[in-house]
C-alpha positions in Angstrom: -3.3 -0.1 -49.1 -0.8 2.7 -49.6 -2.9 5.1 -47.5 -3.1 2.5 -44.7 0.7 1.9 -44.9 1.3 5.7 -44.7 -1.0 6.0 -41.8 0.8 3.2 -39.9 4.2 4.7 -40.7 3.0 8.0 -39.5 1.9 6.5 -36.2 5.2 4.6 -35.8 7.1 7.8 -36.6 5.2 9.8 -34.1 5.8 7.2 -31.4 9.6 7.2 -32.2 9.6 11.0 -32.1 7.9 11.0 -28.7 10.6 8.7 -27.3 13.4 10.8 -28.8 11.9 14.0 -27.4 11.5 12.3 -24.0 15.2 11.2 -23.9 16.3 14.7 -25.1 14.3 16.4 -22.4 15.7 14.0 -19.8 19.2 14.8 -20.9 18.7 18.6 -21.0 17.0 18.7 -17.6 19.8 16.7 -15.9 22.6 18.7 -17.6 21.2 22.3 -17.2 19.7 21.7 -13.8 23.0 20.2 -12.7 21.2 17.2 -11.2 23.7 14.9 -9.3 24.4 11.5 -10.9 23.2 9.6 -7.8 19.7 11.2 -8.2 19.3 11.0 -11.9 22.1 10.1 -14.4 22.1 11.2 -18.0 20.9 8.7 -20.7 24.5 8.2 -21.7 25.6 7.4 -18.1 22.9 4.8 -18.0 24.1 3.3 -21.2 27.6 3.2 -19.9 26.5 0.8 -17.2 25.9 -1.8 -19.8 29.7 -2.1 -20.3 30.1 -3.3 -16.7 31.0 -7.0 -16.9 30.1 -7.8 -13.3 26.5 -6.8 -13.8 25.6 -9.9 -15.9 23.0 -8.0 -18.0 22.4 -10.9 -20.4 21.7 -13.4 -17.6 19.4 -11.2 -15.7 17.6 -10.1 -18.8 17.1 -13.7 -20.0 15.6 -14.7 -16.6 13.1 -11.8 -16.7 12.2 -12.7 -20.4 11.5 -16.3 -19.4 9.3 -15.2 -16.5 7.3 -12.7 -18.5 6.8 -14.7 -21.6 6.2 -17.9 -19.7 3.5 -16.5 -17.4 1.9 -14.7 -20.3 1.7 -17.7 -22.6 0.3 -19.8 -19.8 -2.3 -17.1 -19.1 -3.4 -16.9 -22.8 -3.7 -20.7 -23.2 -5.4 -21.3 -19.8 -7.6 -18.2 -20.1 -9.0 -19.1 -23.5 -9.5 -22.7 -22.3 -11.4 -21.8 -19.2 -13.5 -19.2 -21.2 -14.4 -22.0 -23.6 -15.5 -24.2 -20.7 -17.6 -21.3 -19.2 -19.3 -20.8 -22.6 -20.1 -24.5 -23.0 -21.2 -25.0 -19.4 -23.2 -22.0 -18.1 -23.6 -23.6 -14.7 -19.8 -23.8 -14.3 -19.6 -20.2 -15.3 -22.2 -19.2 -12.7 -20.4 -21.2 -10.0 -16.8 -20.3 -10.7 -16.8 -16.8 -12.1 -17.6 -15.2 -8.8 -14.8 -17.2 -7.2 -12.3 -16.0 -9.9 -13.5 -12.4 -9.3 -12.9 -12.8 -5.5 -9.5 -14.3 -6.0 -8.6 -11.6 -8.5 -9.4 -8.9 -5.9 -6.5 -10.1 -3.7 -3.4 -8.0 -4.4 -0.9 -10.2 -6.1 1.9 -8.4 -4.1 0.3 -9.8 -1.0 0.0 -13.3 -2.5 3.7 -13.3 -3.6 5.1 -14.4 -0.2 2.7 -17.3 -0.2 3.9 -18.4 -3.6 7.4 -18.3 -2.3 6.4 -20.6 0.7 4.5 -23.0 -1.6 6.9 -23.1 -4.6 10.2 -22.0 -3.2 11.8 -19.1 -5.1 13.2 -18.5 -8.5 11.8 -18.5 -12.1 8.9 -20.9 -11.4 7.1 -18.9 -8.7 7.7 -15.7 -10.7 6.1 -17.3 -13.8 3.1 -18.2 -11.6 2.8 -14.7 -10.3 2.9 -13.3 -13.8 0.3 -15.8 -14.9 -2.1 -15.0 -12.0 -2.0 -11.3 -12.9 -2.5 -11.9 -16.7 -5.1 -14.6 -16.5 -8.2 -12.7 -15.5 -8.3 -10.0 -18.2 -7.9 -12.6 -20.9 -10.7 -14.8 -19.3 -13.1 -11.9 -19.1 -12.6 -10.6 -22.7 -12.6 -14.1 -24.2 -15.9 -15.0 -22.4 -17.4 -11.8 -23.7 -16.2 -12.5 -27.2 -17.5 -16.0 -27.3 -20.9 -14.8 -26.1 -21.0 -12.0 -28.7 -21.5 -14.5 -31.6 -24.9 -14.1 -33.3 -27.3 -16.6 -31.8 -29.0 -17.2 -35.1 -25.8 -18.2 -36.7 -25.1 -20.7 -33.9 -28.6 -22.1 -34.2 -28.1 -22.6 -37.9 -24.9 -24.5 -37.4 -26.4 -26.6 -34.7 -29.3 -27.4 -37.1 -26.8 -28.6 -39.6 -25.5 -31.0 -37.0 -22.2 -29.1 -36.4 -20.2 -30.4 -33.4 -19.2 -28.2 -30.5 -15.6 -28.2 -31.7 -16.7 -27.1 -35.2 -18.8 -24.3 -33.8 -15.9 -23.2 -31.7 -13.2 -23.3 -34.4 -15.3 -22.1 -37.3 -17.6 -19.5 -35.7 -16.9 -18.6 -32.1 -13.1 -18.4 -32.2 -12.9 -16.2 -35.3 -15.7 -14.0 -34.0 -14.1 -13.6 -30.6 -10.5 -12.9 -31.7 -10.9 -9.1 -31.5 -11.9 -9.5 -27.8 -9.2 -12.0 -27.1 -6.5 -9.7 -28.4 -8.0 -6.8 -26.4 -7.4 -8.9 -23.3 -4.0 -10.0 -24.5 -2.9 -6.4 -24.9 -3.9 -5.6 -21.3 -2.2 -8.8 -20.1 1.0 -8.0 -21.9 1.4 -4.9 -19.6 0.5 -6.8 -16.5 2.9 -9.7 -17.2 5.8 -7.4 -16.8 4.6 -6.1 -13.5 3.9 -9.7 -12.3 7.4 -11.0 -13.0 9.1 -8.0 -11.5 7.0 -8.2 -8.3 8.1 -11.8 -8.0 11.7 -10.8 -8.4 11.3 -8.1 -5.7 9.9 -10.6 -3.2 12.5 -13.4 -3.5 14.8 -14.2 -6.4 18.4 -14.6 -7.1 18.4 -13.4 -10.7 16.4 -11.2 -13.1 16.3 -7.5 -13.7 14.0 -6.9 -10.8 16.5 -8.6 -8.5 19.3 -6.7 -10.0 17.4 -3.5 -9.5 17.2 -4.2 -5.8 21.0 -4.9 -5.7 21.7 -1.6 -7.6 19.5 0.3 -5.1 21.5 -1.0 -2.2 24.7 0.1 -3.9 23.1 3.5 -4.8 24.0 2.8 -8.4 21.3 5.0 -10.0 22.7 4.6 -13.5 22.4 0.8 -13.3 18.9 1.1 -11.8 17.8 3.3 -14.7 19.3 0.9 -17.2 17.5 -2.0 -15.6 14.2 -0.2 -15.8 14.9 0.6 -19.4 15.6 -3.1 -20.2 12.4 -4.1 -18.4 10.4 -1.6 -20.5 12.0 -2.9 -23.7 11.1 -6.5 -22.9 7.5 -5.3 -22.3 7.5 -3.4 -25.5 8.7 -6.4 -27.5 5.9 -8.5 -26.0 3.3 -5.9 -26.7 4.6 -5.4 -30.3 4.4 -9.1 -30.9 0.8 -9.1 -29.8 0.0 -6.2 -32.1 1.8 -8.0 -35.0 -0.1 -11.2 -34.4 -3.4 -9.2 -34.2 -2.6 -7.5 -37.5 -2.1 -10.9 -39.1 -5.3 -12.6 -37.9 -7.8 -9.8 -37.2 -9.1 -7.4 -39.9 -8.6 -3.8 -38.9 -12.3 -2.8 -38.7 -13.0 -5.6 -36.3 -10.3 -4.8 -33.8 -11.3 -3.7 -30.3 -9.1 -0.7 -29.4 
């Protein structure tokens, strides 16, 4: 246990060090290359933009958080549910999976204007955009995980008169968790992109919306700060997924 903890601490330390070195390199390049502020500000100049009261950082950040987490949670719940239906009903899987693949091939940026027409603009459509981007990876990995369960074990439980729900909760779900979390980690990254795409298309709040406003004003420091906050929100979501995975999936069973 101590060795594992040390290994985890070393990985965390190396990650922190990489970020520190990146920020240091950023600062040194800007300073010694005498890069103008309107092209690339220093990290300190970007931080100073947080003190600007008219930027409403908290409000914009909260909007983006709701969109990212809302779309992501919907994708996880709906993705696992549909995967379960596909596993229970192979004919439904054969009929609908090709359709889902076709729909997923459509660039979500191209679909965003349609979402605006159908659902107006604001938080709701952006949650839907984040959901559509996150849903498919979770569906695919969950279907694979549910199908990876040993057939002999399933036959044994069926012979003991186990119900479908018992088979799912006691055997299929625990066995598929590594695959589900693999999809969830991919979806965590995509959720951020989905929400920001929606804010770029049509929105009146959120960090993506603010990024467009800062671009029009050539406020590069605020743009960099907005990107930093977007990244931090994504890192928090990804970290929560890793923490949940560590709590419910043994290390040797995880799909990296």
